[in-house]
ZAMARGU-4260 file (C-alpha; in steps of 0.2 Angstrom, whole numbers, plus 5000, padded with zeros to 4 digits):
<rodrens>
0) 5451/5297/5478 | 5439/5298/5493 | 5421/5304/5492 | 5421/5323/5490 | 5408/5333/5499
5) 5407/5352/5499 | 5411/5358/5516 | 5414/5376/5517 | 5409/5391/5506 | 5420/5404/5499
10) 5432/5413/5510 | 5439/5425/5498 | 5435/5431/5481 | 5441/5444/5469 | 5431/5449/5454
15) 5439/5460/5441 | 5433/5478/5441 | 5429/5477/5422 | 5424/5464/5410 | 5433/5463/5393
20) 5430/5455/5377 | 5444/5442/5375 | 5447/5440/5356 | 5460/5439/5343 | 5478/5440/5349
25) 5471/5444/5367 | 5467/5425/5368 | 5486/5421/5368 | 5488/5419/5387 | 5470/5422/5391
30) 5472/5415/5408 | 5486/5420/5420 | 5486/5412/5437 | 5491/5421/5452 | 5505/5409/5455
35) 5512/5413/5438 | 5504/5398/5429 | 5498/5402/5411 | 5484/5393/5402 | 5483/5397/5384
40) 5475/5399/5367 | 5486/5403/5353 | 5474/5408/5340 | 5482/5424/5332 | 5466/5431/5324
45) 5475/5448/5321 | 5482/5441/5304 | 5468/5434/5293 | 5480/5424/5282 | 5486/5413/5296
50) 5480/5395/5298 | 5481/5391/5316 | 5486/5373/5321 | 5475/5363/5332 | 5478/5364/5351
55) 5477/5347/5360 | 5466/5340/5345 | 5454/5354/5344 | 5453/5368/5331 | 5452/5385/5338
60) 5452/5395/5322 | 5439/5409/5321 | 5440/5426/5314 | 5434/5440/5324 | 5425/5452/5312
65) 5431/5470/5311 | 5415/5481/5314 | 5420/5492/5299 | 5421/5477/5288 | 5404/5470/5295
70) 5395/5484/5286 | 5396/5474/5270 | 5391/5456/5269 | 5400/5441/5263 | 5389/5440/5248
75) 5394/5458/5243 | 5413/5454/5243 | 5410/5437/5234 | 5399/5447/5221 | 5413/5459/5218
80) 5426/5446/5215 | 5414/5437/5203 | 5412/5454/5194 | 5430/5455/5192 | 5431/5437/5185
85) 5416/5441/5173 | 5425/5457/5167 | 5441/5447/5163 | 5431/5433/5155 | 5422/5445/5144
90) 5438/5452/5138 | 5445/5435/5134 | 5429/5429/5125 | 5428/5446/5115 | 5446/5442/5109
95) 5441/5424/5104 | 5426/5431/5095 | 5436/5445/5086 | 5450/5433/5081 | 5437/5420/5075
100) 5424/5431/5066 | 5433/5446/5061 | 5450/5440/5058 | 5444/5424/5051 | 5456/5413/5061
105) 5451/5395/5065 | 5441/5393/5081 | 5453/5380/5088 | 5468/5391/5086 | 5460/5406/5095
110) 5454/5394/5109 | 5472/5387/5110 | 5479/5405/5111 | 5467/5409/5126 | 5468/5392/5134
115) 5479/5398/5149 | 5469/5413/5153 | 5453/5403/5152 | 5460/5390/5164 | 5466/5403/5176
120) 5449/5411/5176 | 5442/5394/5180 | 5454/5392/5195 | 5450/5409/5201 | 5431/5406/5200
125) 5433/5390/5210 | 5444/5399/5223 | 5431/5412/5225 | 5418/5399/5228 | 5429/5391/5241
130) 5432/5407/5250 | 5414/5411/5250 | 5409/5395/5258 | 5423/5393/5271 | 5430/5410/5277
135) 5423/5424/5287 | 5419/5441/5279 | 5435/5450/5285 | 5445/5437/5276 | 5435/5438/5260
140) 5436/5457/5261 | 5455/5456/5261 | 5455/5445/5246 | 5443/5456/5237 | 5453/5471/5240
145) 5470/5465/5235 | 5462/5456/5219 | 5454/5472/5214 | 5471/5481/5216 | 5480/5468/5206
150) 5468/5469/5192 | 5467/5487/5191 | 5485/5489/5193 | 5489/5478/5178 | 5476/5485/5167
155) 5482/5503/5171 | 5500/5498/5167 | 5494/5490/5151 | 5484/5505/5146 | 5498/5516/5149
160) 5510/5507/5139 | 5498/5504/5125 | 5493/5522/5125 | 5511/5528/5124 | 5515/5516/5109
165) 5499/5522/5100 | 5505/5540/5101 | 5521/5534/5094 | 5511/5526/5080 | 5521/5510/5083
170) 5516/5494/5093 | 5531/5485/5102 | 5525/5468/5108 | 5541/5465/5116 | 5540/5481/5126
175) 5522/5476/5131 | 5528/5459/5137 | 5542/5467/5147 | 5530/5479/5155 | 5518/5465/5160
180) 5533/5456/5167 | 5538/5470/5177 | 5520/5472/5184 | 5521/5453/5187 | 5537/5454/5196
185) 5531/5468/5208 | 5515/5458/5211 | 5525/5442/5214 | 5537/5451/5226 | 5522/5457/5236
190) 5514/5440/5236 | 5531/5432/5240 | 5534/5444/5255 | 5516/5441/5261 | 5518/5422/5260
195) 5535/5423/5269 | 5527/5434/5283 | 5513/5421/5285 | 5525/5407/5286 | 5536/5416/5299
200) 5520/5419/5309 | 5515/5401/5307 | 5532/5395/5314 | 5531/5407/5328 | 5513/5402/5332
205) 5519/5384/5332 | 5533/5387/5344 | 5522/5397/5355 | 5509/5383/5354 | 5522/5370/5359
210) 5529/5380/5373 | 5512/5384/5381 | 5506/5366/5378 | 5521/5360/5388 | 5517/5372/5402
215) 5498/5367/5401 | 5503/5349/5403 | 5517/5350/5416 | 5512/5364/5427 | 5509/5359/5446
220) 5493/5369/5445 | 5477/5360/5439 | 5470/5368/5423 | 5454/5363/5414 | 5447/5370/5398
225) 5428/5372/5399 | 5415/5372/5386 | 5400/5382/5390 | 5381/5377/5388 | 5366/5386/5395
230) 5366/5375/5411 | 5383/5367/5412 | 5402/5370/5412 | 5409/5354/5404 | 5427/5349/5403
235) 5434/5349/5386 | 5452/5345/5391 | 5463/5345/5407 | 5481/5344/5411 | 5489/5329/5420
240) 5488/5338/5437 | 5470/5341/5436 | 5468/5322/5431 | 5478/5317/5446 | 5469/5327/5458
245) 5451/5325/5453 | 5448/5312/5439 | 5458/5301/5428 | 5447/5305/5413 | 5438/5321/5416
250) 5434/5325/5397 | 5416/5328/5394 | 5411/5328/5413 | 5403/5343/5421 | 5415/5353/5431
255) 5402/5353/5446 | 5404/5334/5447 | 5422/5335/5451 | 5424/5352/5459 | 5413/5359/5473
260) 5408/5374/5463 | 5391/5374/5472 | 5400/5381/5487 | 5407/5396/5476 | 5398/5412/5480
265) 5398/5418/5462 | 5387/5413/5447 | 5401/5406/5435 | 5389/5405/5420 | 5384/5423/5423
270) 5403/5427/5423 | 5405/5419/5406 | 5391/5430/5399 | 5399/5445/5407 | 5417/5439/5403
275) 5423/5443/5421 | 5437/5433/5429 | 5434/5427/5447 | 5446/5421/5460 | 5439/5412/5475
280) 5442/5398/5487 | 5433/5381/5490 | 5436/5366/5501 | 5434/5347/5497 | 5432/5333/5510
285) 5443/5318/5506 | 5444/5303/5518 | 5439/5313/5533 | 5452/5326/5528 | 5449/5343/5521
290) 5459/5350/5506 | 5459/5369/5502 | 5460/5376/5484 | 5460/5392/5475 | 5449/5393/5459
295) 5453/5406/5446 | 5439/5406/5433 | 5444/5415/5417 | 5431/5416/5403 | 5437/5419/5385
300) 5429/5418/5367 | 5433/5408/5352 | 5426/5418/5338 | 5410/5428/5341 | 5398/5414/5345
305) 5408/5401/5356 | 5411/5405/5374 | 5423/5395/5384 | 5433/5397/5401 | 5448/5391/5410
310) 5447/5384/5427 | 5464/5386/5436 | 5465/5377/5453 | 5479/5378/5465 | 5480/5367/5480
315) 5484/5378/5495 | 5481/5364/5509 | 5499/5365/5514 | 5499/5384/5515 | 5483/5383/5525
320) 5491/5371/5537 | 5507/5382/5539 | 5496/5397/5541 | 5486/5389/5555 | 5502/5383/5564
325) 5509/5400/5562 | 5494/5408/5570 | 5494/5395/5584 | 5513/5399/5587 | 5510/5417/5587
330) 5495/5416/5599 | 5506/5405/5610 | 5520/5418/5610 | 5508/5432/5613 | 5501/5422/5628
335) 5519/5418/5634 | 5524/5436/5632 | 5509/5443/5641 | 5512/5431/5655 | 5531/5435/5656
340) 5526/5454/5656 | 5513/5451/5670 | 5526/5440/5680 | 5540/5454/5678 | 5528/5467/5684
345) 5521/5458/5698 | 5538/5451/5704 | 5546/5468/5703 | 5531/5477/5711 | 5530/5464/5725
350) 5549/5465/5728 | 5548/5483/5732 | 5541/5482/5750 | 5553/5469/5757 | 5568/5478/5749
355) 5562/5494/5757 | 5562/5485/5774 | 5579/5478/5771 | 5586/5495/5766 | 5576/5504/5781
360) 5584/5492/5794 | 5601/5493/5787 | 5600/5512/5788 | 5593/5510/5806 | 5608/5499/5811
365) 5619/5512/5804 | 5611/5527/5813 | 5608/5518/5830 | 5624/5508/5832 | 5636/5517/5820
370) 5647/5523/5835 | 5648/5505/5842 | 5654/5497/5825 | 5672/5495/5820 | 5678/5499/5803
375) 5675/5481/5796 | 5657/5482/5802 | 5655/5499/5794 | 5661/5491/5778 | 5649/5477/5779
380) 5634/5490/5781 | 5640/5500/5767 | 5640/5484/5756 | 5622/5480/5761 | 5616/5498/5758
385) 5625/5498/5741 | 5617/5481/5737 | 5600/5487/5742 | 5601/5502/5731 | 5607/5492/5716
390) 5593/5480/5719 | 5581/5495/5719 | 5588/5501/5703 | 5586/5484/5695 | 5568/5482/5701
395) 5564/5500/5694 | 5572/5495/5677 | 5562/5479/5676 | 5546/5489/5680 | 5551/5501/5666
400) 5555/5487/5654 | 5538/5478/5657 | 5528/5495/5656 | 5535/5498/5638 | 5520/5488/5631
405) 5508/5488/5645 | 5508/5507/5648 | 5514/5514/5632 | 5506/5529/5625 | 5496/5532/5609
410) 5506/5534/5593 | 5505/5552/5586 | 5514/5564/5574 | 5530/5569/5584 | 5544/5581/5580
415) 5559/5571/5584 | 5570/5587/5584 | 5560/5595/5598 | 5560/5578/5608 | 5579/5578/5607
420) 5581/5596/5612 | 5570/5592/5628 | 5580/5577/5632 | 5596/5586/5630 | 5590/5599/5642
425) 5585/5586/5655 | 5603/5579/5654 | 5612/5596/5654 | 5620/5593/5671 | 5627/5576/5665
430) 5633/5583/5649 | 5642/5597/5659 | 5650/5585/5671 | 5657/5575/5657 | 5662/5590/5647
435) 5653/5582/5632 | 5648/5590/5616 | 5631/5584/5611 | 5624/5590/5594 | 5611/5584/5581
440) 5607/5586/5563 | 5590/5589/5555 | 5578/5576/5563 | 5562/5572/5555 | 5544/5572/5560
445) 5538/5554/5563 | 5524/5544/5570 | 5528/5537/5587 | 5525/5537/5606 | 5532/5554/5611
450) 5537/5549/5629 | 5545/5533/5623 | 5555/5542/5610 | 5561/5554/5623 | 5566/5539/5634
455) 5575/5531/5619 | 5585/5546/5616 | 5589/5548/5635 | 5595/5530/5637 | 5606/5531/5622
460) 5614/5548/5627 | 5617/5542/5644 | 5625/5526/5638 | 5637/5537/5627 | 5640/5549/5641
465) 5645/5535/5653 | 5656/5525/5641 | 5663/5538/5629 | 5677/5544/5640 | 5683/5561/5644
470) 5676/5576/5634 | 5666/5565/5622 | 5658/5571/5606 | 5641/5564/5603 | 5631/5566/5587
475) 5613/5562/5583 | 5607/5561/5565 | 5593/5553/5554 | 5592/5547/5537 | 5577/5541/5526
480) 5579/5523/5519 | 5567/5512/5510 | 5551/5517/5520 | 5559/5521/5536 | 5569/5534/5546
485) 5586/5527/5553 | 5592/5537/5568 | 5610/5536/5573 | 5618/5540/5590 | 5637/5541/5588
490) 5651/5544/5600 | 5670/5545/5599 | 5674/5534/5614 | 5684/5518/5615 | 5671/5508/5607
495) 5664/5491/5612 | 5673/5475/5610 | 5667/5463/5597 | 5664/5449/5609 | 5651/5460/5619
500) 5642/5468/5604 | 5629/5453/5602 | 5624/5454/5620 | 5623/5473/5624 | 5604/5473/5621
505) 5600/5459/5633 | 5592/5461/5650 | 5604/5465/5665 | 5619/5464/5653 | 5633/5475/5658
510) 5649/5479/5649 | 5666/5474/5656 | 5670/5492/5660 | 5654/5495/5670 | 5655/5497/5689
515) 5637/5504/5691 | 5620/5503/5682 | 5608/5489/5680 | 5611/5484/5662 | 5593/5488/5658
520) 5595/5504/5648 | 5599/5496/5631 | 5586/5482/5633 | 5573/5495/5636 | 5579/5504/5620
525) 5577/5488/5610 | 5559/5485/5617 | 5553/5503/5613 | 5560/5501/5595 | 5551/5484/5593
530) 5535/5492/5599 | 5537/5504/5585 | 5540/5490/5572 | 5558/5495/5570 | 5575/5488/5573
535) 5590/5493/5584 | 5608/5488/5580 | 5626/5493/5584 | 5641/5497/5574 | 5657/5498/5583
540) 5676/5496/5581 | 5686/5495/5597 | 5696/5511/5599 | 5686/5520/5586 | 5670/5524/5595
545) 5652/5517/5594 | 5636/5521/5584 | 5619/5514/5589 | 5606/5514/5575 | 5587/5512/5577
550) 5574/5513/5563 | 5556/5519/5564 | 5544/5516/5549 | 5537/5531/5540 | 5520/5524/5541
</rodrens>
């Protein structure tokens, strides 16, 4: 790897709105990267009976104490268990003394009789000592609670049976043993069920551990697990991607030696204390080249005391390069489009004067020498006049086309129904000449350039009136679809041949049936709709009419 030098500071960052305490089951998937990569810690602290396997060689098992349990200390619960053992030991010792001193039985015999209870009490005493030394208070509280329930339950069951048999003036040792066996069966069932649940949870935890460990190791995103000291963020472990990007053996190294976190505009150590995740960008210089990264910093806890964090790093160099190229392309297209618009405007504007001169002189020839020209000459003059008029119409259309963006009005709230009615009234003579029926459904209120919306309706209606045949029926409707309004202008004319449908919106494009017009009307429609961030398209079957659609976003 080349020398890495911090080059740029943070360009974007995102700090979570609220800090939260990551403990217990929350730590499963404590860090979720924006690109879907998940770093992990599979300590399922919600079940105090689970023994969590080590992850990548480090034990993450800690219990997060419940505040209600913290009111009593570890010593209190250990003392309660010791009191239960002392009570049971006292009963056994009293039985030994009573058999030896009162009943006169040999001491060895009564000790042999109570050897199993004494051995079990010894095991229980050692277990309590181990629990006191090695587990947290909540774990100890759970053991104390269920031990007390078991002792009290068996004593109550024995007292109940013994009391009933005393009232009957007859002791039944077999019945006493059976009742004790029933109590043992219930207790054994409960313990067995609990152990089965623990084993199931362990197996599930192991599967999750292997799955997340595989993801941790193989994700294309670099992930480092960090230990936190008062001054440093040290790398405890890192996946293969991190090692290939930054260092072959990063374990134990401070993060700042490998990653330019000095350029980050956030105090990451303070984020650990506040337990707030941070998303930011940084840049590294490698061999006279720059590489760009996104850093997602996710603090979490292991127990109450130990604070850690995940550093999740995504290489966005290719994305940055693509974005830069796209911005350059867009800028070039904007410049090219602007130049074309200026050219179209200047060319069409400058052509007006010579065209007027040609038209004026042709008219002058016709008026001054009309009596001296024969029929063939008159025909030539008519061709020249018609050509000049068509050229004038094309220039006017080109000017209108260039002015869609250069002289467009401001967008405002517009009642499309009212705009359509005004347009229909302006075209009333054309509609009457064509004996057409023009109707509209309920048209919405949209955000648009009102004058251009009117021009859009006018061009589409004129197109339908021109090509729909005799006594056409034209219908305008609108429908809301996925964040936009889709307008339709449908006619029942002969339709448009499929071979022409892809080119009808091109500049100066005329249909095969057209003998007049400039071919600019639909091109202007497309340009107006594009200015409104919409689309325009055609649906037509030859012989079954045509429907033009255009969309206008709702926002």
